[in-house]
C-alpha positions in Angstrom: 84.6 122.9 53.5 84.3 121.4 56.9 82.0 122.7 59.6 84.6 123.6 62.2 86.4 125.9 59.7 83.1 127.6 58.8 82.4 128.1 62.6 85.9 129.5 63.1 85.6 131.9 60.2 82.2 133.0 61.4 83.4 133.8 64.9 86.5 135.5 63.6 84.4 137.7 61.2 82.2 138.7 64.1 85.1 139.5 66.4 87.0 141.4 63.6 84.2 144.0 63.3 85.0 145.3 66.8 88.7 144.5 66.9 90.7 147.4 68.5 87.7 149.1 70.1 87.4 149.6 73.8 84.1 147.9 74.2 84.7 145.2 71.7 81.7 143.0 70.9 79.6 145.0 73.4 79.0 147.3 70.5 76.8 144.6 69.0 74.4 145.3 71.8 74.9 149.1 72.0 74.3 149.8 68.3 70.9 148.1 68.0 69.8 149.3 71.4 70.4 152.9 70.6 68.8 152.7 67.1 65.7 151.0 68.4 65.5 153.5 71.3 65.8 156.4 69.0 63.0 155.1 66.7 60.7 154.5 69.6 61.2 157.9 71.1 60.9 159.8 67.8 57.9 158.0 66.3 56.1 157.2 69.6 56.8 160.0 72.0 57.7 162.9 69.7 55.7 162.4 66.5 53.0 160.2 68.0 52.8 158.2 64.7 50.5 155.2 64.6 49.1 152.9 62.0 45.7 153.6 60.6 43.0 151.7 62.3 44.9 151.3 65.6 45.1 153.3 68.8 48.4 151.8 69.8 50.9 154.6 69.9 53.9 152.2 69.3 52.3 150.5 66.3 54.2 152.5 63.7 57.5 152.1 65.5 56.9 148.3 65.6 55.9 148.4 61.9 59.1 150.3 61.1 61.6 148.4 63.3 60.3 144.9 62.5 61.0 145.6 58.8 64.2 147.7 59.1 66.3 145.4 61.2 66.1 142.4 58.9 66.6 144.6 55.8 69.8 146.1 57.2 71.2 142.7 57.7 70.0 141.5 54.3 71.7 144.4 52.4 74.9 144.1 54.5 75.1 140.4 53.7 74.5 140.9 50.0 77.0 143.8 49.8 79.8 142.1 51.8 79.4 138.8 50.0 79.4 140.4 46.6 82.9 141.8 47.1 84.4 139.0 49.1 85.9 137.0 46.3 88.1 140.0 45.6 88.6 140.8 49.3 89.6 137.2 50.1 92.0 137.0 47.1 95.1 136.2 49.2 93.4 133.2 50.7 91.6 131.9 47.6 94.8 132.1 45.4 96.9 130.3 48.0 94.6 127.7 49.6 92.3 125.3 47.7 88.9 126.1 49.2 85.4 125.3 48.1 84.4 128.7 46.6 80.7 128.0 46.6 80.6 127.8 50.4 83.7 129.7 51.4 81.8 133.0 51.9 78.9 131.5 54.0 80.7 132.7 57.2 79.7 136.2 56.2 76.0 135.3 56.2 76.3 133.5 59.5 78.2 136.3 61.1 75.5 138.8 60.0 72.9 136.3 61.2 74.4 136.4 64.7 74.3 140.2 64.6 70.7 140.1 63.4 69.7 137.7 66.2 71.2 140.1 68.8 69.3 143.1 67.3 66.0 141.2 67.0 66.6 139.8 70.5 67.0 143.4 71.9 63.9 144.5 70.0 61.9 141.5 71.3 62.9 142.3 74.9 61.8 145.9 74.5 58.6 144.8 72.7 57.6 142.5 75.6 58.9 144.4 78.7 58.6 148.1 77.7 55.8 148.0 75.1 53.8 145.4 77.0 53.2 143.3 73.9 53.1 139.5 73.9 54.9 137.0 71.8 54.7 133.2 72.1 57.5 130.6 71.8 55.9 129.5 68.5 56.2 132.9 67.1 59.8 133.2 68.2 60.7 129.9 66.5 58.8 131.0 63.4 60.8 134.3 63.4 64.1 132.5 63.8 63.3 130.2 60.9 62.3 133.1 58.7 65.5 135.1 59.5 67.6 132.0 58.7 65.9 131.5 55.3 66.3 135.2 54.6 70.1 134.8 55.2 70.3 131.9 52.8 68.5 134.0 50.2 70.8 137.0 50.9 73.9 134.8 50.7 72.9 133.3 47.4 72.3 136.8 45.8 75.6 138.0 47.1 77.5 135.1 45.7 75.9 135.5 42.3 76.8 139.2 42.2 80.2 138.3 43.7 81.0 136.0 40.7 80.1 138.7 38.2 82.1 141.3 40.2 85.3 139.2 39.7 84.9 139.9 35.9 83.3 143.3 36.0 84.4 145.4 38.9 81.6 148.0 38.5 79.1 145.5 39.8 79.6 146.6 43.5 78.7 150.2 42.6 75.7 149.0 40.6 74.5 146.8 43.4 74.7 149.6 45.9 72.4 151.7 43.7 70.1 148.7 43.0 69.7 147.9 46.7 68.9 151.6 47.5 66.2 151.6 44.8 64.9 148.2 46.1 64.7 149.7 49.7 62.6 152.6 48.6 60.4 150.5 46.4 59.6 148.2 49.3 57.2 149.3 52.1 59.8 149.3 54.9 59.5 152.9 56.0 56.2 153.6 54.3 52.8 152.1 54.6 51.6 150.1 51.5 48.2 151.7 51.5 49.6 155.1 50.6 51.2 153.8 47.4 49.5 153.7 44.0 47.8 150.5 43.1 50.4 149.4 40.5 53.1 149.6 43.2 51.1 147.7 45.7 50.5 144.9 43.1 54.2 145.0 42.3 55.1 144.1 45.9 53.1 140.8 46.1 54.0 139.8 42.5 57.7 140.4 42.0 59.3 141.7 45.2 60.8 138.8 47.2 61.8 140.9 50.1 58.2 142.0 50.6 57.2 138.3 51.1 59.6 138.2 54.0 58.5 141.6 55.3 54.8 140.5 55.5 55.8 137.6 57.7 57.9 139.7 60.1 55.1 142.2 60.5 52.5 139.5 60.8 54.4 138.2 63.8 55.0 141.5 65.6 51.9 143.4 64.7 49.2 140.6 64.5 50.8 137.7 66.4 50.3 135.5 63.4 52.3 132.4 62.7 53.3 132.0 59.1 51.0 129.9 57.0 52.7 126.7 56.0 52.3 127.3 52.3 53.8 130.8 52.5 56.8 129.6 54.6 57.4 126.7 52.2 57.3 129.1 49.3 59.9 131.3 50.9 62.1 128.2 51.6 61.8 126.9 48.0 62.6 130.3 46.5 65.6 130.7 48.8 67.0 127.2 48.2 66.4 127.5 44.4 68.5 130.7 44.3 71.0 129.1 46.7 71.4 126.1 44.4 71.7 128.3 41.4 74.5 130.3 43.1 76.5 127.1 43.9 76.1 125.9 40.3 77.2 129.3 39.1 80.3 129.3 41.2 81.3 125.7 40.4 80.8 126.2 36.6 83.1 129.3 36.6 85.5 128.3 39.4 88.6 128.0 37.2 87.8 131.4 35.5 87.2 133.0 38.9 90.6 131.9 40.2 92.3 133.0 36.9 90.8 136.5 37.1 91.6 137.1 40.8 
């Protein structure tokens, strides 16, 4: 699939979300702005929540938002990609497209939305919360979010292939992601969990590995260690390669079952 076509599909997917609405793509700004504002007001001004060991009133809000924004995009990418072979059936059955990369516009479109959300949060983080973030941290953050989207796309494609043959997969995936969310310290602090659950995070929870890096940037101004970042890249590209191989090996069967 050529790059201009991918770009075209990505922009079209982004625009289609807001097609027919009065404000159009402005909703891409309004939605994250309202969500971030609500969390900051509720947890900072009303509840006065803060992380243990810190006097910063906004610390828990930063902890929560820095984990929640990427997660929402991650799950949206996985869910949308997992059903898109079926959703795009009219195109796939009529046009000879490379199925392994055909759906990457979904991940890219979600990535644009994520950048908008994180950009708004970063602006509030700097100008309203009076925190500091360097250009190196922003570059680090951008790279982490991009690697996350590659990982999310690969998972979505794998489930998408299985969904062609077993249509219950989408419902299972919705439940699975909900369990994954609550088993990951996105809205709860790791220290309150039992030891076995804390160990589970670092050992087998790939999203926790991303989560640690996001919070390291926003809470501690830490640049990702090279070995950790390379590990995330390797894991993501291994899963991505596996997803491409999976699609190519079953491409004929996929087209036959659509």
